[in-house]
N, C-alpha and C positions, 0 to 999 in steps of 0.2 A: 693051115690047110690050103692046098692049091686048088682053086676052083676052075682053072683053065681047062682041066680035063673033063669037066661036066658039060654036057651038051647044052646048047642054048635052048633047045626045046624043053629040056628038063627044068632049066631055070625059069622059063616062061610058065610052065605048069605050076611050079612052086609059087611064083608070084600071083598067078591067077587064083590059086587056092587061098592065098592070104587076102586077096581082094574079095573073093566070094564070102569069106568069113566076116570081113568088115562090112560087106553089103548086107549080110544076114542080120548083123547087130543093128545096123542103121534102119533096116526095114522093121525089125522088132520094136525099136524105140519109136519109130514113126507111127506104127500101129497103136502103141500104148498112148501116144500123144493124141491121136485121133479119137481113141476111145474116151479119153478124159474130156476132150472138147465136145464130143457128142453128148456125154452125160451132163456137162455143164449147160449146153444149149437146151437140152430137154428140161432141165431144172429151171432155167430162165423162162422158157415158154410156159411151163406149168405155173410159175409164180405170177406171171402176167395174167394168165387166164383166171387165176383165183382172185386177183385184185380188181377185176372189172365187175361192176355191179350187174346183176341180172336186169334185163330190160323190163320196164313196167308193162303190165298186161294192157293191151289195147294200143300200144304204140305201133304204128304202121298198119293198123287194121281199118282205119277210117280216113277218108280223104275229104276234106272240106273244100268245096269249089265255090268261089264267089265270082259272079259275073257282073 
């Protein structure tokens, strides 16, 4: 096939279409990776919150001042 007869603008449009398809795939994979990271971060935060003991009643309610 002789491609010298194809205009350069047509070749550029074909190349841009391929790039846009590749970009769409990259964006989709990036979104999935961010969703996974978000879910893992939420799980980590929840596990830390569950491991911290509840404060004792009365802590921080009274201040002893000695002069």
